[in-house]
C-alpha positions in Angstrom: 113.4 83.1 73.5 115.2 85.5 76.0 116.4 88.9 75.0 118.4 91.2 77.0 118.7 94.9 76.1 122.2 96.3 75.2 123.3 99.3 77.0 124.7 102.5 75.6 127.3 104.5 77.5 125.4 107.3 78.0 123.0 105.3 80.6 122.8 105.6 84.5 124.4 102.5 86.0 122.0 100.9 88.4 121.1 97.5 89.8 117.6 96.7 91.0 116.9 97.0 94.4 113.3 95.8 94.7 114.1 92.6 96.9 115.3 94.8 100.0 111.8 96.1 100.3 110.6 93.0 101.5 113.0 92.2 103.9 111.0 93.2 107.1 110.5 91.5 110.7 106.7 91.5 109.9 107.4 88.7 107.1 108.5 85.4 108.8 109.9 84.0 105.6 110.1 84.4 102.1 106.8 82.1 101.4 104.9 85.0 103.4 106.2 87.5 101.0 105.3 85.4 97.9 101.6 84.3 99.4 101.0 88.1 100.4 101.5 89.3 97.1 100.5 87.0 94.6 97.2 86.3 96.0 96.8 89.9 96.9 97.1 90.4 92.9 94.7 87.6 92.4 91.8 89.5 94.9 92.4 92.8 93.1 91.7 91.1 89.8 88.4 89.5 90.6 86.1 89.5 87.9 82.9 91.6 87.9 81.1 88.7 85.6 80.8 86.1 88.6 79.9 85.9 92.3 81.7 83.0 93.0 85.0 83.4 95.1 88.4 83.8 93.5 90.0 80.4 93.6 94.1 80.6 93.7 96.1 77.2 93.1 99.9 76.7 94.1 101.4 73.7 92.9 104.7 72.2 94.3 105.3 69.6 91.6 106.6 66.1 92.3 109.5 64.6 90.7 107.6 62.9 88.2 106.3 66.0 86.6 109.9 67.7 86.5 111.7 67.9 83.4 115.4 68.0 82.6 117.8 70.8 81.7 118.5 69.0 78.3 114.5 69.0 77.9 114.2 72.8 78.4 117.5 73.7 76.9 115.5 76.0 74.2 113.6 77.8 77.0 116.8 78.3 79.4 120.0 78.1 77.6 120.1 81.9 76.7 119.1 82.9 80.5 121.7 80.9 81.9 124.2 82.7 79.4 123.2 86.0 81.2 122.5 84.7 84.5 126.0 83.0 84.6 127.3 86.8 83.6 126.3 88.3 87.1 127.7 85.3 89.0 124.2 83.6 90.1 124.9 80.8 88.3 128.2 79.2 89.4 128.7 76.2 87.3 127.3 75.4 83.6 124.0 73.7 83.7 123.9 70.0 84.5 121.8 68.6 81.4 120.8 65.5 83.6 119.5 67.9 86.2 116.0 68.3 87.0 114.5 71.9 86.7 112.3 72.6 89.7 109.5 75.1 89.9 106.3 76.3 91.4 103.3 77.5 90.0 100.5 80.3 91.0 97.4 80.2 89.2 94.3 82.4 90.0 90.7 81.5 88.5 87.8 83.9 88.7 89.5 86.6 87.6 90.0 88.6 84.5 93.6 88.4 83.3 96.0 91.2 82.1 93.7 93.2 80.3 95.2 95.8 78.0 97.7 96.3 74.8 100.5 93.8 74.8 102.1 96.6 72.6 101.9 99.4 74.9 105.1 101.2 75.7 103.8 104.4 77.5 101.4 104.9 80.0 98.0 104.3 78.6 95.0 106.9 79.0 93.5 106.8 82.2 90.1 105.2 81.2 92.1 102.2 79.3 92.7 99.0 80.6 96.5 98.4 81.4 97.2 95.6 83.6 99.4 94.1 81.1 101.4 97.2 80.8 102.0 98.0 84.2 102.5 94.2 85.0 105.4 93.5 82.6 106.7 97.1 81.6 106.8 98.7 84.9 108.7 98.6 88.1 107.6 100.4 91.3 104.9 102.2 89.2 101.2 101.1 89.6 98.1 102.2 88.6 95.4 100.0 90.7 92.1 101.5 91.6 92.5 103.3 94.4 90.8 100.9 96.9 92.9 97.9 95.4 95.2 96.0 98.1 98.1 97.1 96.2 99.6 100.4 95.7 103.4 100.5 94.9 103.5 98.4 91.8 106.4 96.3 93.5 104.1 93.1 94.6 105.2 91.4 91.2 108.9 91.8 91.9 108.3 88.8 94.3 108.3 86.6 91.6 111.7 86.9 90.0 112.9 87.4 94.0 111.5 84.2 94.9 113.6 82.3 91.9 117.3 81.3 92.3 117.5 82.7 88.8 115.7 85.8 89.5 113.0 85.1 86.7 109.7 84.0 86.2 107.1 83.2 83.2 103.3 84.4 83.3 100.6 83.3 80.8 97.5 85.0 80.9 94.0 84.2 79.6 91.8 87.3 79.2 88.2 87.9 80.0 88.2 90.7 77.4 89.2 88.8 74.0 90.0 85.4 75.3 93.8 86.0 74.0 96.4 83.4 75.2 99.4 85.6 76.2 102.8 84.1 77.3 105.6 86.3 78.3 108.7 86.0 81.0 111.1 88.7 82.7 114.2 88.3 84.1 115.8 90.8 86.8 119.6 90.4 87.0 122.1 93.0 87.4 124.2 95.1 84.9 126.3 92.3 83.2 128.8 91.8 80.2 128.4 89.1 77.6 131.1 88.9 75.0 132.4 92.0 76.0 128.9 93.9 75.4 127.1 95.7 78.3 123.4 94.4 79.1 120.8 96.0 81.0 119.3 94.1 84.3 116.1 93.5 82.8 115.4 90.6 80.1 112.3 89.3 78.6 110.9 86.0 77.1 108.8 86.5 74.3 109.1 87.8 70.4 111.5 90.4 69.7 110.9 93.2 67.3 114.0 93.5 65.3 113.7 97.0 64.5 113.8 98.6 68.1 114.3 95.2 70.3 110.7 95.7 71.9 109.6 92.2 73.3 105.6 91.2 72.9 104.0 88.0 74.2 103.9 84.6 72.6 100.8 83.9 71.1 101.4 80.6 69.2 99.1 78.1 70.3 101.4 75.2 69.8 104.2 76.8 72.0 101.8 77.9 74.7 100.5 73.9 74.8 103.9 72.7 75.4 104.8 75.4 77.9 101.5 74.1 79.7 102.6 70.7 79.5 106.5 71.5 80.7 105.2 73.2 83.7 102.0 71.2 84.9 100.1 74.8 84.2 95.9 73.3 85.0 94.8 76.4 82.9 92.7 75.8 79.5 90.6 78.6 78.4 89.6 80.0 81.7 90.5 83.6 82.2 93.2 84.8 84.9 97.0 84.6 85.3 99.4 81.5 85.6 102.8 82.3 86.9 105.9 79.8 87.1 108.7 80.3 89.2 111.6 78.0 87.8 114.3 77.2 90.4 112.5 78.5 93.7 114.7 79.3 96.6 114.9 76.6 99.0 113.2 78.4 101.8 109.9 78.5 100.0 108.3 75.5 101.6 104.8 74.0 101.2 104.2 73.8 104.6 105.1 77.5 105.5 103.1 78.9 102.3 99.9 76.9 104.0 100.5 78.6 107.1 101.0 81.8 105.3 97.6 81.5 103.5 95.6 80.8 106.6 97.6 84.1 108.6 97.4 86.5 105.9 94.0 85.8 104.6 92.1 84.1 106.9 89.3 86.8 106.5 88.4 86.7 102.8 88.7 82.9 103.2 86.0 83.2 106.1 84.2 85.7 104.4 83.9 83.1 101.1 85.9 85.7 98.9 88.9 83.0 98.5 89.7 79.8 98.1 93.0 78.5 98.1 94.1 75.3 96.8 97.5 73.7 97.4 99.0 70.9 95.3 101.9 69.2 96.9 103.0 66.0 95.1 99.7 65.7 93.3 97.7 65.7 96.8 95.4 68.7 97.0 95.1 70.8 100.1 91.8 73.1 99.7 91.6 75.8 102.2 88.2 77.2 102.4 85.4 78.5 105.0 84.8 74.7 106.0 88.2 73.5 106.0 90.5 76.0 107.6 90.0 75.5 111.2 91.1 71.6 110.7 94.0 72.6 108.5 95.2 75.3 111.2 95.1 72.5 113.8 97.3 70.3 111.8 100.1 73.1 110.8 99.9 75.4 113.5 100.2 72.9 116.3 100.8 74.6 119.9 99.6 78.1 118.1 96.6 76.8 116.9 94.5 78.2 120.2 95.4 81.5 119.2 94.5 81.4 115.6 91.5 79.5 116.2 90.1 81.9 118.7 90.7 84.7 116.0 88.8 82.7 113.7 85.9 82.1 115.7 86.0 86.2 116.5 85.9 86.7 112.8 83.1 84.2 112.1 81.2 86.0 114.9 81.6 89.3 113.4 80.7 88.0 109.9 77.5 86.6 111.2 76.5 90.4 112.6 74.5 92.4 110.8 76.8 94.9 110.1 74.4 97.9 109.1 73.1 97.5 112.5 76.1 97.7 114.5 76.7 99.7 117.6 78.1 103.1 116.5 80.4 105.9 118.1 79.5 109.5 117.5 81.2 111.1 114.4 83.5 113.9 115.3 83.9 117.2 113.8 85.8 117.3 110.3 89.0 119.3 110.1 90.1 118.3 113.8 92.0 115.7 114.8 90.0 112.5 116.0 90.8 111.2 119.2 89.6 108.1 121.8 87.5 110.4 124.1 84.3 109.6 126.3 82.2 111.9 124.0 82.5 109.2 121.4 80.0 106.9 123.0 76.8 107.5 125.4 78.1 106.4 128.8 74.9 103.8 129.2 76.1 102.3 126.1 79.9 102.0 127.0 78.5 100.3 130.5 76.5 97.8 128.3 79.6 97.2 126.2 81.9 96.6 129.0 79.6 94.6 131.1 79.1 92.1 127.7 83.2 92.2 127.5 83.7 91.3 131.2 81.1 88.4 130.7 83.7 86.9 128.1 81.4 87.6 125.2 82.5 89.3 121.9 81.3 93.1 121.0 81.6 95.3 117.8 81.2 98.8 117.2 81.3 100.9 114.2 83.6 104.0 114.1 82.7 106.7 111.7 85.4 109.1 110.9 86.1 111.9 108.0 88.8 111.1 105.3 89.7 114.5 103.7 91.8 114.3 100.5 93.7 117.5 99.9 91.6 120.0 98.1 88.4 117.9 98.2 85.5 117.5 100.6 85.4 115.6 103.9 84.3 112.0 103.3 82.7 110.3 105.9 83.9 106.6 106.3 84.4 104.3 109.0 86.1 100.9 110.5 84.7 98.3 112.6 86.2 97.2 115.8 85.6 94.0 117.4 87.0 92.9 121.0 86.5 89.8 123.5 88.2 88.8 126.6 90.0 85.3 126.4 91.6 83.9 129.5 93.3 81.5 127.8 95.4 84.1 125.7 98.5 84.7 127.6 99.3 88.2 125.4 97.4 91.0 124.0 96.3 90.1 120.3 95.1 92.7 117.7 95.1 91.9 114.0 94.5 95.1 111.7 92.9 94.3 108.2 92.6 96.3 105.2 90.6 94.8 102.5 90.9 91.6 103.8 94.6 91.5 104.2 96.5 91.4 107.6 98.7 94.4 108.1 100.9 92.2 110.2 103.3 95.3 111.7 100.7 97.4 113.1 99.6 96.7 116.8 98.6 98.7 119.7 97.1 96.4 122.3 99.1 95.9 125.6 96.6 94.2 127.8 97.0 90.6 128.0 94.1 88.3 127.4 92.5 90.9 124.8 91.9 89.9 121.3 90.8 92.4 118.9 90.0 92.8 115.4 90.2 96.2 113.5 88.5 95.8 110.2 88.4 98.5 107.0 86.4 97.7 104.1 85.0 101.2 103.2 86.6 102.8 100.1 87.7 106.1 101.3 89.3 104.7 104.6 90.9 101.8 102.6 92.4 104.2 99.9 94.0 106.1 103.0 95.2 103.2 104.7 96.6 101.7 101.5 98.3 105.2 100.5 100.3 105.2 104.0 101.5 101.4 103.7 105.0 100.3 102.9 106.0 98.6 100.0 105.5 95.2 101.8 102.1 96.0 102.8 103.0 95.5 106.5 102.8 98.7 108.3 100.8 102.2 108.1 103.5 104.9 107.8 102.6 108.5 107.7 105.8 109.5 106.0 104.8 107.3 103.1 105.4 108.8 99.7 102.0 107.9 98.6 100.6 109.5 101.7 102.4 112.7 102.6 100.8 115.4 101.7 97.7 113.9 100.2 95.3 114.2 103.3 94.0 116.9 105.7 94.5 115.8 109.3 96.0 112.4 107.5 98.6 111.8 110.3 96.1 111.9 113.0 93.6 110.3 111.5 95.9 107.5 110.7 97.1 107.3 114.4 93.5 107.2 115.5 92.9 103.8 113.5 96.0 102.4 114.7 95.3 103.1 118.2 91.6 102.1 118.2 92.0 98.7 120.0 94.0 100.2 123.0 91.9 103.6 123.1 88.5 101.8 122.9 89.7 99.5 125.7 90.9 102.6 127.9 87.5 103.9 127.6 86.0 100.6 128.7 88.3 100.0 131.5 86.9 103.6 133.1 83.6 102.2 133.2 85.3 99.2 135.2 87.4 101.6 137.5 84.2 103.5 138.7 83.7 102.2 142.4 80.2 100.8 143.4 79.6 101.4 147.1 77.2 98.5 147.2 78.9 95.9 144.9 79.9 93.8 147.9 76.9 94.8 150.5 75.8 91.3 150.8 79.2 89.8 151.9 80.3 92.8 154.0 77.4 94.4 155.8 78.1 98.0 157.0 75.5 98.2 159.7 74.2 95.8 162.2 72.0 92.9 161.0 73.5 93.7 157.5 71.6 96.9 157.3 73.5 100.0 155.7 74.6 102.7 158.4 74.7 106.1 157.7 78.2 107.3 157.1 79.9 110.0 159.2 81.4 112.9 157.0 85.2 111.2 157.8 83.8 108.0 156.1 82.3 110.0 153.0 85.8 111.3 152.6 87.3 107.6 152.6 88.1 107.6 156.4 86.9 105.3 158.8 85.3 106.4 162.0 86.6 103.5 163.9 83.3 102.3 165.2 82.2 98.8 164.6 78.7 99.0 166.2 76.9 100.4 169.1 79.3 101.1 171.8 82.5 99.7 170.0 85.6 101.3 169.2 87.9 99.7 166.6 91.4 100.9 165.5 91.4 103.8 162.9 92.0 102.9 159.4 96.0 103.7 158.7 97.0 105.9 156.3 99.5 104.5 153.8 101.8 107.4 152.4 102.5 108.1 148.5 105.7 106.7 147.2 107.6 109.9 146.2 109.2 110.0 142.6 113.0 111.0 142.6 112.4 111.7 138.5 110.2 113.2 135.9 110.4 111.2 132.8 109.1 112.8 129.5 108.7 111.7 126.0 110.8 113.1 123.1 110.3 112.7 119.4 112.4 109.7 118.9 113.3 109.4 122.4 112.9 110.5 126.0 114.3 112.6 128.7 114.3 112.9 132.5 115.4 115.5 135.4 115.1 115.3 139.1 112.0 116.1 141.1 111.9 118.2 144.1 112.0 115.3 146.1 114.8 113.9 143.9 117.0 116.9 144.3 117.1 116.2 148.4 118.5 112.8 147.7 121.7 114.0 145.7 124.1 112.5 145.1 122.4 109.5 143.1 123.7 106.5 140.9 121.1 105.7 138.4 121.0 102.6 135.9 118.8 103.4 132.8 117.4 100.4 130.9 115.6 100.7 127.3 113.8 98.5 125.2 111.3 98.4 122.5 107.9 96.8 123.7 107.3 93.5 122.7 103.6 91.6 122.4 104.8 89.0 124.6 107.5 88.5 127.5 109.6 91.0 129.0 111.1 93.8 126.4 114.2 94.1 128.2 115.1 90.5 127.9 114.1 90.5 124.3 116.3 93.3 123.4 118.4 92.7 120.7 121.5 94.7 119.2 119.4 94.9 115.9 117.2 97.0 117.8 119.5 99.7 118.9 123.2 99.9 121.0 123.7 102.6 123.5 127.2 102.3 122.7 127.5 103.4 119.2 126.5 106.5 117.3 123.3 105.8 116.0 121.6 107.5 119.3 122.1 110.9 120.5 123.0 110.8 124.3 123.2 114.2 125.8 123.7 114.6 130.0 124.2 118.0 132.0 125.0 117.9 135.7 126.0 114.2 135.8 128.3 111.7 134.2 127.8 108.6 132.2 129.9 105.6 134.3 129.0 103.0 131.6 127.2 102.3 128.7 126.6 99.3 127.1 123.9 97.5 125.0 120.5 98.7 126.1 121.9 100.2 129.5 123.4 103.2 131.0 124.7 103.8 134.2 124.7 107.4 135.4 126.1 109.7 138.4 124.1 112.6 139.3 125.7 115.4 141.7 124.0 118.6 140.5 120.6 120.1 140.7 121.1 121.3 137.2 121.2 117.6 136.2 119.0 116.6 132.7 119.4 113.8 130.6 118.3 113.1 127.2 118.6 110.4 124.5 117.0 110.5 121.0 117.5 108.6 117.7 115.3 105.8 118.4 112.7 104.2 115.9 109.6 106.5 116.1 107.3 104.0 114.9 107.9 101.6 118.0 107.3 101.8 121.6 110.3 102.4 123.6 110.3 101.3 127.4 112.4 103.0 129.8 112.9 101.9 133.5 114.8 103.9 136.0 116.5 102.1 138.9 118.4 103.8 141.8 121.8 101.9 142.3 123.7 102.1 145.5 127.6 101.5 144.8 
């Protein structure tokens, strides 16, 4: 039975807004969010009593497995009454209409442990999964190294339902109890002139105070399992039923999301995902993931297959013997500098990378929780050059899950993996994540003030592919005077001729052999810059150089765009990024006039030597590209 609590007039009126946490550009669709959150919870709940991988089964039932509203009236009729009062349901339920649903079940997990009667935060040493799963929103007490942190992952289940509701059946490893419960997340609503809270429960109500506990009656549970095609018998774990799923949750998208976001634990033999579509199983494991990716990714398969092969190569290495960077001093901001590596090691790694072979290094660093001693932790960095990759591709992983909104590479043809699995760093990175676990943010409420040098340490990890590649590229930029000597001999008969002082300074003497005088090497003058561009917090500024001061007056077009992983950033600009004609940006100009400002462009007329131009208000989490072009009008 469904129960909603009647509100008193003294209560604050607030509708749930947790759905908004998962509206992010770094999740392609709703299937992405559902897959990421549900599998993350399952991996965190892995049983310590088995070495077998966690298995997650996602069921899209066939039409013959569906029952009608009339068949399930005893389950859904009270819920329809309250959902209709919020405007979610526009019409009365058609008794003949089939009730659609999706089932997500995990195995090899421990189930929801803890007292189902708990109504307040349990002792720190108590099992409390049941309490935090069913009785809390935005509050979680997972272990520090767990993938989740915000206590919001479970809200993806009701958010995935057109009725904003879900059911959960858990079998507990600790005591083998079978517990069935449901939750609905609606809005404040009125039924028969009574005001009800947004949250409702499916279960057994205590008539004294309205507290709802789970159903344990075996007959009711067996009927429920039959209604919704649950495959769980006595195996510990959790089965979630999402009734009336949103239309854009499709099996093909779910399969792609599983591969994209959980390829690493699948390749590591930590996870197997089975997707049942109309009774036909699609099993994604280490052996099948490549073939399934080819089927579902199409033209993008080359991108994924290369990443999967790089991950496999890394997993085959003895990770305890990976080449290591130097550990930098504690209490100082870590930076990507030449001091991190011996130069001979960098040269070796550069040569290997240039031969299109993969390389891997372990990067130690200090994690310093506030008030505690420094902890030595590390992450692993894996790179390769791929001539078939027409874009930079870096994948950041924390405890196996991809953090899809973090990127740093800009050089095309480079693929990189940043793999964080050590407890101390995993905990810090998890604290910095947004609720959807797609970004690392130094302003996250779980992160601010929790670590010494936390902001710089986080930036060091986020910049790892670009910072390390910059060190390698410096090795490639060293001039080797002998590199092409066998093709272009410098002296008679291919022998090296002694260089004059001028030649040592990079100038030709003009001699081409005994008694011959050749033309001198022309000097190419440096192009002088008219502008000096500087980065500012949340934006940029520029002024005239000494050379630019001599060229007044000037007409300039300033083009701005956020950097993109692929394509021209200025062509990929969209109004959702920013619009210079709106008030969201602060634009300051001295010694000049704005002639036009539209979309992502500003036209300026500069007529004063005191000219300075500033724009702030951009997203500090994104890289801003600025182009200054002189125009002649």
